[in-house]
LOVEXBA-571690 format. One record per atom (N, C-alpha, C): residue number from 1; residue in three letters; atom name; x, y, z. Coordinates in nm, 3 decimals, decimal comma. Layout:
<pts>
num:residu:atome:east:north:up
NUM:ALA:CA:X:Y:Z
...
</pts>
This chain:
<pts>
num:residu:atome:east:north:up
1:MET:N:0,700:-2,191:-0,195
1:MET:CA:0,601:-2,189:-0,272
1:MET:C:0,749:-2,190:-0,374
2:PRO:N:0,718:-2,253:-0,429
2:PRO:CA:0,864:-2,344:-0,618
2:PRO:C:0,875:-2,195:-0,635
3:ARG:N:1,036:-2,232:-0,632
3:ARG:CA:1,078:-2,183:-0,729
3:ARG:C:1,060:-2,119:-0,830
4:GLU:N:0,903:-2,115:-0,949
4:GLU:CA:0,846:-2,195:-1,017
4:GLU:C:0,777:-2,038:-1,076
5:VAL:N:0,763:-2,039:-0,958
5:VAL:CA:0,595:-1,981:-0,879
5:VAL:C:0,660:-1,839:-0,902
6:VAL:N:0,811:-1,764:-0,825
6:VAL:CA:0,868:-1,693:-0,731
6:VAL:C:0,942:-1,633:-0,868
7:ALA:N:1,009:-1,741:-1,013
7:ALA:CA:1,061:-1,652:-1,082
7:ALA:C:0,926:-1,596:-1,178
8:VAL:N:0,855:-1,678:-1,223
8:VAL:CA:0,692:-1,670:-1,288
8:VAL:C:0,661:-1,496:-1,195
9:ARG:N:0,648:-1,471:-1,098
9:ARG:CA:0,612:-1,357:-1,016
9:ARG:C:0,728:-1,281:-1,086
10:PHE:N:0,841:-1,267:-1,066
10:PHE:CA:0,936:-1,128:-1,054
10:PHE:C:0,961:-1,163:-1,203
11:LEU:N:0,932:-1,227:-1,273
11:LEU:CA:0,915:-1,196:-1,405
11:LEU:C:0,795:-1,127:-1,468
12:TYR:N:0,748:-1,168:-1,335
12:TYR:CA:0,585:-1,012:-1,414
12:TYR:C:0,657:-0,923:-1,337
13:LEU:N:0,683:-0,961:-1,273
13:LEU:CA:0,718:-0,760:-1,221
13:LEU:C:0,816:-0,676:-1,279
14:MET:N:0,896:-0,736:-1,295
14:MET:CA:0,999:-0,656:-1,404
14:MET:C:0,953:-0,693:-1,492
15:ASN:N:0,891:-0,709:-1,636
15:ASN:CA:0,778:-0,660:-1,759
15:ASN:C:0,665:-0,589:-1,726
16:SER:N:0,587:-0,572:-1,596
16:SER:CA:0,455:-0,530:-1,628
16:SER:C:0,595:-0,312:-1,637
17:GLU:N:0,456:-0,257:-1,744
17:GLU:CA:0,455:-0,169:-1,826
17:GLU:C:0,386:-0,160:-1,656
18:SER:N:0,239:-0,163:-1,657
18:SER:CA:0,176:-0,038:-1,639
18:SER:C:0,222:-0,026:-1,428
19:HIS:N:0,082:0,059:-1,379
19:HIS:CA:0,078:0,100:-1,247
19:HIS:C:0,028:-0,075:-1,208
20:ASN:N:-0,062:-0,087:-1,289
20:ASN:CA:-0,211:-0,191:-1,264
20:ASN:C:-0,196:-0,305:-1,267
21:GLN:N:-0,125:-0,373:-1,159
21:GLN:CA:-0,064:-0,549:-1,205
21:GLN:C:-0,186:-0,606:-1,128
22:SER:N:-0,258:-0,612:-1,164
22:SER:CA:-0,438:-0,674:-1,135
22:SER:C:-0,363:-0,817:-1,233
23:ALA:N:-0,323:-0,875:-1,212
23:ALA:CA:-0,325:-1,041:-1,351
23:ALA:C:-0,332:-1,158:-1,228
24:PRO:N:-0,363:-1,254:-1,272
24:PRO:CA:-0,399:-1,262:-1,128
24:PRO:C:-0,263:-1,390:-1,060
25:ALA:N:-0,217:-1,328:-0,984
25:ALA:CA:-0,082:-1,447:-0,936
25:ALA:C:-0,101:-1,588:-0,970
26:PRO:N:0,078:-1,625:-0,983
26:PRO:CA:0,031:-1,803:-1,051
26:PRO:C:0,039:-1,855:-0,884
27:GLU:N:-0,047:-1,804:-0,810
27:GLU:CA:-0,060:-1,902:-0,702
27:GLU:C:-0,191:-1,842:-0,593
28:THR:N:-0,245:-1,927:-0,535
28:THR:CA:-0,330:-1,866:-0,428
28:THR:C:-0,243:-1,757:-0,384
29:ALA:N:-0,361:-1,581:-0,373
29:ALA:CA:-0,267:-1,565:-0,286
29:ALA:C:-0,380:-1,536:-0,163
30:VAL:N:-0,377:-1,548:-0,041
30:VAL:CA:-0,410:-1,529:0,045
30:VAL:C:-0,374:-1,399:0,141
31:ARG:N:-0,267:-1,362:0,212
31:ARG:CA:-0,256:-1,198:0,318
31:ARG:C:-0,256:-1,095:0,281
32:LYS:N:-0,241:-1,023:0,387
32:LYS:CA:-0,335:-0,928:0,380
32:LYS:C:-0,170:-0,853:0,429
33:PRO:N:-0,183:-0,660:0,387
33:PRO:CA:-0,088:-0,588:0,431
33:PRO:C:-0,081:-0,617:0,532
34:ARG:N:0,036:-0,478:0,575
34:ARG:CA:0,044:-0,451:0,741
34:ARG:C:-0,135:-0,350:0,735
35:SER:N:-0,065:-0,244:0,845
35:SER:CA:-0,125:-0,175:0,927
35:SER:C:-0,154:-0,054:0,854
36:ALA:N:-0,216:0,048:0,773
36:ALA:CA:-0,197:0,239:0,745
36:ALA:C:-0,158:0,282:0,867
37:TYR:N:-0,175:0,198:0,989
37:TYR:CA:-0,049:0,271:1,142
37:TYR:C:0,093:0,240:1,116
38:ASP:N:0,096:0,160:1,053
38:ASP:CA:0,238:0,108:1,075
38:ASP:C:0,323:0,259:1,043
39:GLN:N:0,452:0,285:1,093
39:GLN:CA:0,520:0,393:1,028
39:GLN:C:0,643:0,353:1,001
40:VAL:N:0,730:0,397:0,938
40:VAL:CA:0,863:0,411:0,945
40:VAL:C:0,864:0,597:0,906
41:GLY:N:1,024:0,627:0,984
41:GLY:CA:1,017:0,675:1,005
41:GLY:C:0,909:0,797:0,986
42:GLY:N:0,861:0,764:1,051
42:GLY:CA:0,737:0,850:1,213
42:GLY:C:0,631:0,915:1,045
43:LEU:N:0,653:0,784:0,973
43:LEU:CA:0,576:0,852:0,829
43:LEU:C:0,436:0,682:0,820
44:TYR:N:0,330:0,710:0,817
44:TYR:CA:0,219:0,619:0,839
44:TYR:C:0,228:0,611:0,659
45:TYR:N:0,176:0,501:0,682
45:TYR:CA:0,107:0,358:0,551
45:TYR:C:0,232:0,381:0,472
46:VAL:N:0,366:0,434:0,453
46:VAL:CA:0,491:0,364:0,340
46:VAL:C:0,511:0,208:0,446
47:PRO:N:0,498:0,180:0,584
47:PRO:CA:0,526:-0,010:0,537
47:PRO:C:0,396:-0,070:0,494
48:ARG:N:0,339:-0,024:0,519
48:ARG:CA:0,208:-0,073:0,440
48:ARG:C:0,235:-0,176:0,278
49:MET:N:0,251:-0,001:0,209
49:MET:CA:0,272:-0,064:0,119
49:MET:C:0,442:-0,069:0,076
50:LEU:N:0,462:-0,072:0,114
50:LEU:CA:0,659:-0,174:0,073
50:LEU:C:0,539:-0,334:0,101
51:ASP:N:0,531:-0,336:0,199
51:ASP:CA:0,432:-0,479:0,247
51:ASP:C:0,375:-0,552:0,111
52:LYS:N:0,273:-0,399:0,053
52:LYS:CA:0,245:-0,517:-0,090
52:LYS:C:0,309:-0,546:-0,187
53:ILE:N:0,341:-0,447:-0,180
53:ILE:CA:0,508:-0,528:-0,314
53:ILE:C:0,563:-0,643:-0,299
54:ARG:N:0,568:-0,605:-0,155
54:ARG:CA:0,691:-0,793:-0,108
54:ARG:C:0,530:-0,857:-0,075
55:LEU:N:0,419:-0,913:-0,071
55:LEU:CA:0,369:-1,057:-0,061
55:LEU:C:0,315:-1,001:-0,188
56:PHE:N:0,255:-0,901:-0,316
56:PHE:CA:0,261:-0,954:-0,480
56:PHE:C:0,364:-1,028:-0,505
57:ALA:N:0,525:-0,996:-0,538
57:ALA:CA:0,599:-1,122:-0,556
57:ALA:C:0,607:-1,183:-0,524
58:ARG:N:0,593:-1,261:-0,394
58:ARG:CA:0,553:-1,429:-0,330
58:ARG:C:0,415:-1,441:-0,385
59:GLY:N:0,311:-1,342:-0,365
59:GLY:CA:0,189:-1,423:-0,432
59:GLY:C:0,141:-1,434:-0,380
60:GLU:N:0,121:-1,367:-0,258
60:GLU:CA:0,100:-1,377:-0,126
60:GLU:C:-0,020:-1,276:-0,075
61:LEU:N:0,004:-1,189:-0,183
61:LEU:CA:-0,092:-1,051:-0,151
61:LEU:C:-0,259:-1,117:-0,127
62:HIS:N:-0,371:-1,061:-0,140
62:HIS:CA:-0,479:-1,104:-0,126
62:HIS:C:-0,486:-1,078:-0,261
63:PRO:N:-0,564:-1,061:-0,358
63:PRO:CA:-0,630:-1,054:-0,520
63:PRO:C:-0,675:-0,896:-0,475
64:ASP:N:-0,799:-0,909:-0,422
64:ASP:CA:-0,840:-0,714:-0,349
64:ASP:C:-0,752:-0,650:-0,334
65:TYR:N:-0,629:-0,663:-0,348
65:TYR:CA:-0,506:-0,507:-0,307
65:TYR:C:-0,454:-0,490:-0,449
66:HIS:N:-0,463:-0,657:-0,584
66:HIS:CA:-0,421:-0,600:-0,751
66:HIS:C:-0,432:-0,470:-0,742
67:PRO:N:-0,553:-0,447:-0,789
67:PRO:CA:-0,590:-0,330:-0,895
67:PRO:C:-0,525:-0,211:-0,812
68:ASN:N:-0,536:-0,240:-0,695
68:ASN:CA:-0,434:-0,057:-0,712
68:ASN:C:-0,280:-0,071:-0,662
69:LEU:N:-0,261:-0,157:-0,668
69:LEU:CA:-0,076:-0,130:-0,685
69:LEU:C:-0,048:-0,001:-0,750
70:GLY:N:0,020:0,037:-0,678
70:GLY:CA:0,120:0,180:-0,757
70:GLY:C:-0,077:0,255:-0,779
71:ARG:N:-0,120:0,265:-0,714
71:ARG:CA:-0,235:0,376:-0,754
71:ARG:C:-0,291:0,416:-0,648
72:ASN:N:-0,366:0,505:-0,610
72:ASN:CA:-0,434:0,610:-0,541
72:ASN:C:-0,365:0,611:-0,346
73:ALA:N:-0,353:0,618:-0,258
73:ALA:CA:-0,279:0,665:-0,181
73:ALA:C:-0,126:0,559:-0,220
74:ASP:N:-0,145:0,408:-0,314
74:ASP:CA:-0,016:0,431:-0,309
74:ASP:C:0,117:0,545:-0,388
75:GLY:N:0,016:0,495:-0,516
75:GLY:CA:0,068:0,684:-0,595
75:GLY:C:0,073:0,773:-0,517
76:TRP:N:-0,019:0,825:-0,469
76:TRP:CA:-0,034:0,990:-0,381
76:TRP:C:0,114:0,951:-0,234
77:CYS:N:0,138:0,835:-0,184
77:CYS:CA:0,293:0,848:-0,135
77:CYS:C:0,412:0,858:-0,239
78:CYS:N:0,418:0,763:-0,371
78:CYS:CA:0,550:0,817:-0,381
78:CYS:C:0,567:0,860:-0,456
79:ASN:N:0,424:0,983:-0,483
79:ASN:CA:0,419:1,165:-0,582
79:ASN:C:0,480:1,247:-0,469
80:TYR:N:0,457:1,246:-0,292
80:TYR:CA:0,490:1,323:-0,187
80:TYR:C:0,603:1,252:-0,192
81:LEU:N:0,667:1,211:-0,208
81:LEU:CA:0,838:1,093:-0,177
81:LEU:C:0,875:1,187:-0,305
82:LYS:N:0,807:1,208:-0,445
82:LYS:CA:0,920:1,243:-0,564
82:LYS:C:1,041:1,090:-0,561
83:VAL:N:0,929:0,981:-0,576
83:VAL:CA:0,973:0,829:-0,611
83:VAL:C:0,869:0,784:-0,774
84:ASN:N:0,958:0,688:-0,867
84:ASN:CA:0,831:0,675:-0,948
84:ASN:C:0,736:0,582:-0,886
85:TYR:N:0,719:0,505:-0,915
85:TYR:CA:0,649:0,370:-0,853
85:TYR:C:0,766:0,223:-0,882
86:PRO:N:0,740:0,229:-0,970
86:PRO:CA:0,811:0,109:-1,019
86:PRO:C:0,926:0,109:-1,029
87:GLU:N:1,031:0,211:-1,057
87:GLU:CA:1,101:0,176:-0,948
87:GLU:C:1,132:0,195:-0,826
88:LEU:N:1,045:0,240:-0,735
88:LEU:CA:1,031:0,176:-0,523
88:LEU:C:1,051:0,054:-0,578
89:ARG:N:0,945:-0,031:-0,691
89:ARG:CA:0,949:-0,195:-0,660
89:ARG:C:1,059:-0,265:-0,662
90:THR:N:1,135:-0,246:-0,807
90:THR:CA:1,179:-0,296:-0,829
90:THR:C:1,297:-0,240:-0,672
91:ARG:N:1,352:-0,180:-0,647
91:ARG:CA:1,434:-0,097:-0,464
91:ARG:C:1,364:-0,256:-0,354
92:VAL:N:1,282:-0,227:-0,375
92:VAL:CA:1,207:-0,266:-0,258
92:VAL:C:1,228:-0,437:-0,283
93:LEU:N:1,191:-0,509:-0,432
93:LEU:CA:1,255:-0,589:-0,423
93:LEU:C:1,341:-0,728:-0,431
94:ALA:N:1,449:-0,579:-0,465
94:ALA:CA:1,618:-0,577:-0,415
94:ALA:C:1,678:-0,601:-0,329
95:GLY:N:1,543:-0,550:-0,212
95:GLY:CA:1,604:-0,687:-0,051
95:GLY:C:1,629:-0,549:0,031
96:GLY:N:1,650:-0,524:0,174
96:GLY:CA:1,621:-0,470:0,272
96:GLY:C:1,566:-0,376:0,335
97:GLU:N:1,542:-0,340:0,496
97:GLU:CA:1,496:-0,286:0,567
97:GLU:C:1,385:-0,175:0,519
98:ASP:N:1,245:-0,191:0,570
98:ASP:CA:1,214:-0,025:0,561
98:ASP:C:1,303:0,085:0,535
99:ALA:N:1,367:0,137:0,698
99:ALA:CA:1,415:0,194:0,645
99:ALA:C:1,536:0,236:0,532
100:GLU:N:1,598:0,144:0,479
100:GLU:CA:1,653:0,193:0,428
100:GLU:C:1,568:0,141:0,278
101:ILE:N:1,489:0,114:0,278
101:ILE:CA:1,397:0,213:0,124
101:ILE:C:1,326:0,368:0,156
102:LEU:N:1,283:0,327:0,261
102:LEU:CA:1,226:0,530:0,292
102:LEU:C:1,421:0,592:0,192
103:GLU:N:1,507:0,540:0,337
103:GLU:CA:1,625:0,610:0,270
103:GLU:C:1,657:0,665:0,144
104:TRP:N:1,632:0,558:0,031
104:TRP:CA:1,631:0,498:-0,092
104:TRP:C:1,596:0,645:-0,143
105:CYS:N:1,467:0,700:-0,106
105:CYS:CA:1,297:0,685:-0,127
105:CYS:C:1,417:0,871:-0,135
106:TYR:N:1,426:0,859:-0,019
106:TYR:CA:1,491:1,061:-0,056
106:TYR:C:1,610:1,068:-0,118
107:ALA:N:1,723:1,014:-0,105
107:ALA:CA:1,758:0,992:-0,222
107:ALA:C:1,744:0,976:-0,390
108:GLN:N:1,607:0,925:-0,407
108:GLN:CA:1,592:0,989:-0,534
108:GLN:C:1,504:1,092:-0,546
109:GLY:N:1,451:1,116:-0,481
109:GLY:CA:1,342:1,184:-0,442
109:GLY:C:1,312:1,319:-0,403
110:ARG:N:1,262:1,375:-0,255
110:ARG:CA:1,303:1,467:-0,175
110:ARG:C:1,327:1,364:0,025
111:ARG:N:1,404:1,502:0,048
111:ARG:CA:1,431:1,445:0,211
111:ARG:C:1,309:1,482:0,268
112:LEU:N:1,248:1,449:0,367
112:LEU:CA:1,114:1,522:0,427
112:LEU:C:1,142:1,592:0,546
113:ASN:N:1,079:1,655:0,578
113:ASN:CA:1,142:1,692:0,699
113:ASN:C:1,030:1,672:0,810
114:GLU:N:1,021:1,735:0,981
114:GLU:CA:0,996:1,722:1,063
114:GLU:C:0,816:1,756:1,006
115:HIS:N:0,779:1,858:0,917
115:HIS:CA:0,694:1,922:0,886
115:HIS:C:0,600:1,860:0,764
116:ASP:N:0,687:1,791:0,693
116:ASP:CA:0,627:1,697:0,552
116:ASP:C:0,538:1,557:0,606
117:VAL:N:0,659:1,569:0,742
117:VAL:CA:0,618:1,428:0,791
117:VAL:C:0,498:1,401:0,860
118:TRP:N:0,420:1,507:0,900
118:TRP:CA:0,318:1,554:1,003
118:TRP:C:0,195:1,637:0,921
119:VAL:N:0,217:1,690:0,770
119:VAL:CA:0,129:1,712:0,700
119:VAL:C:0,106:1,595:0,633
120:TRP:N:0,210:1,461:0,575
120:TRP:CA:0,208:1,365:0,515
120:TRP:C:0,089:1,289:0,674
121:ASN:N:0,088:1,282:0,729
121:ASN:CA:0,034:1,204:0,853
121:ASN:C:-0,073:1,281:0,856
122:GLN:N:-0,116:1,357:0,871
122:GLN:CA:-0,206:1,405:0,846
122:GLN:C:-0,301:1,378:0,699
123:CYS:N:-0,286:1,440:0,648
123:CYS:CA:-0,358:1,417:0,510
123:CYS:C:-0,384:1,266:0,435
124:VAL:N:-0,327:1,128:0,486
124:VAL:CA:-0,301:1,015:0,440
124:VAL:C:-0,408:0,908:0,609
125:SER:N:-0,420:0,982:0,742
125:SER:CA:-0,511:0,894:0,835
125:SER:C:-0,662:0,943:0,790
126:ARG:N:-0,668:1,057:0,696
126:ARG:CA:-0,842:1,143:0,691
126:ARG:C:-0,923:1,111:0,620
127:ILE:N:-0,797:1,029:0,536
127:ILE:CA:-0,869:1,009:0,359
127:ILE:C:-0,966:0,868:0,376
128:GLY:N:-1,115:0,988:0,332
128:GLY:CA:-1,271:0,923:0,287
128:GLY:C:-1,340:1,007:0,448
129:TRP:N:-1,271:1,098:0,575
129:TRP:CA:-1,342:1,145:0,642
129:TRP:C:-1,371:1,351:0,549
130:ARG:N:-1,508:1,335:0,521
130:ARG:CA:-1,553:1,451:0,442
130:ARG:C:-1,434:1,470:0,329
131:ASP:N:-1,432:1,420:0,330
131:ASP:CA:-1,359:1,457:0,137
131:ASP:C:-1,394:1,358:0,041
132:ALA:N:-1,260:1,377:-0,058
132:ALA:CA:-1,363:1,330:-0,185
132:ALA:C:-1,345:1,133:-0,213
133:ALA:N:-1,228:1,092:-0,093
133:ALA:CA:-1,342:0,939:-0,112
133:ALA:C:-1,406:0,951:0,030
134:SER:N:-1,511:1,035:0,117
134:SER:CA:-1,573:0,927:0,127
134:SER:C:-1,682:0,841:0,118
135:ALA:N:-1,718:0,908:-0,064
135:ALA:CA:-1,887:0,778:-0,102
135:ALA:C:-1,768:0,726:-0,128
136:ARG:N:-1,649:0,638:-0,118
136:ARG:CA:-1,613:0,516:-0,191
136:ARG:C:-1,594:0,462:-0,044
137:LEU:N:-1,564:0,503:0,104
137:LEU:CA:-1,559:0,469:0,217
137:LEU:C:-1,667:0,406:0,260
138:GLU:N:-1,840:0,466:0,192
138:GLU:CA:-1,965:0,410:0,263
138:GLU:C:-1,962:0,304:0,142
139:VAL:N:-1,933:0,262:0,008
139:VAL:CA:-1,970:0,186:-0,073
139:VAL:C:-1,834:0,114:-0,031
140:VAL:N:-1,733:0,019:0,061
140:VAL:CA:-1,673:-0,061:0,079
140:VAL:C:-1,683:-0,109:0,187
141:LYS:N:-1,713:-0,040:0,320
141:LYS:CA:-1,830:-0,056:0,413
141:LYS:C:-1,944:-0,072:0,396
142:ALA:N:-1,991:-0,071:0,326
142:ALA:CA:-2,169:-0,154:0,293
142:ALA:C:-2,144:-0,275:0,203
143:GLN:N:-1,999:-0,293:0,103
143:GLN:CA:-1,987:-0,370:0,081
143:GLN:C:-1,899:-0,501:0,202
144:SER:N:-1,892:-0,459:0,301
144:SER:CA:-1,811:-0,549:0,437
144:SER:C:-1,945:-0,568:0,464
145:GLY:N:-2,043:-0,513:0,488
145:GLY:CA:-2,114:-0,540:0,561
145:GLY:C:-2,088:-0,445:0,703
146:LEU:N:-2,047:-0,338:0,646
146:LEU:CA:-2,023:-0,242:0,802
146:LEU:C:-2,087:-0,116:0,831
147:ALA:N:-2,202:-0,139:0,748
147:ALA:CA:-2,192:0,053:0,720
147:ALA:C:-2,279:0,050:0,780
148:HIS:N:-2,321:-0,003:0,880
148:HIS:CA:-2,371:0,007:1,046
148:HIS:C:-2,235:0,126:1,152
149:ARG:N:-2,129:0,065:1,155
149:ARG:CA:-2,001:0,139:1,179
149:ARG:C:-2,005:0,234:1,191
150:THR:N:-2,056:0,318:1,270
150:THR:CA:-2,045:0,571:1,267
150:THR:C:-1,879:0,590:1,273
151:ASP:N:-1,831:0,459:1,406
151:ASP:CA:-1,725:0,474:1,400
151:ASP:C:-1,618:0,434:1,345
152:ILE:N:-1,634:0,387:1,237
152:ILE:CA:-1,526:0,370:1,103
152:ILE:C:-1,526:0,489:1,012
153:VAL:N:-1,473:0,604:0,946
153:VAL:CA:-1,443:0,737:0,917
153:VAL:C:-1,371:0,766:0,848
154:THR:N:-1,311:0,631:0,870
154:THR:CA:-1,152:0,690:0,720
154:THR:C:-1,113:0,563:0,693
155:MET:N:-1,034:0,544:0,619
155:MET:CA:-0,999:0,499:0,540
155:MET:C:-0,926:0,396:0,664
156:MET:N:-0,835:0,468:0,641
156:MET:CA:-0,724:0,427:0,757
156:MET:C:-0,789:0,276:0,854
157:ASP:N:-0,920:0,338:0,936
157:ASP:CA:-1,066:0,298:1,004
157:ASP:C:-1,081:0,157:0,977
158:TYR:N:-1,053:0,214:0,816
158:TYR:CA:-1,236:0,050:0,775
158:TYR:C:-1,052:0,027:0,707
159:PHE:N:-0,913:-0,057:0,671
159:PHE:CA:-0,905:-0,165:0,656
159:PHE:C:-0,832:-0,198:0,773
160:ASP:N:-0,843:-0,143:0,926
160:ASP:CA:-0,833:-0,171:1,036
160:ASP:C:-0,892:-0,298:1,077
161:VAL:N:-1,048:-0,286:1,043
161:VAL:CA:-1,167:-0,336:1,045
161:VAL:C:-1,197:-0,410:1,015
162:ASP:N:-1,193:-0,402:0,857
162:ASP:CA:-1,200:-0,514:0,719
162:ASP:C:-1,100:-0,647:0,765
163:GLU:N:-0,997:-0,595:0,767
163:GLU:CA:-0,863:-0,640:0,790
163:GLU:C:-0,824:-0,727:0,910
164:GLY:N:-0,945:-0,710:1,027
164:GLY:CA:-0,948:-0,759:1,115
164:GLY:C:-0,845:-0,688:1,249
165:ARG:N:-0,744:-0,640:1,185
165:ARG:CA:-0,622:-0,558:1,353
165:ARG:C:-0,780:-0,481:1,444
166:LYS:N:-0,870:-0,476:1,440
166:LYS:CA:-0,964:-0,368:1,488
166:LYS:C:-1,125:-0,516:1,483
167:PRO:N:-1,137:-0,495:1,602
167:PRO:CA:-1,309:-0,505:1,646
167:PRO:C:-1,413:-0,490:1,546
</pts>
């Protein structure tokens, strides 16, 4: 990617006032993030959120993901960790591995114990199953031609099928 594109993307991220970074990327974005089932420190979803931040900054995140950056599951995750999304975004873009970023989250917010990790994983892995997100799950399944798939019962299941990780 040309340096100018990276510079434009970086300035956009640093100057963004809102959590919703839906402005078009300066270059065609083509990638989807890692699975929500990937873990760091035993936590589901965190690597996906960090991956979306990095991909967006490089102009590589598929545009379908732009409206929800820092919102919905990203927001719930930040709230659970007690960190501010724009500050997390800045830290992620400063560099480092996922485990380092999670340690930063613990230092800035709160350190999770084994029970906290279990609670988060139980909650995030069931989003869309008999809850407020169930109707949304059915809508996105239908939009993706997956309405017939009764095996897709959570948003995490949907992500993996929609993004090509599962048949």
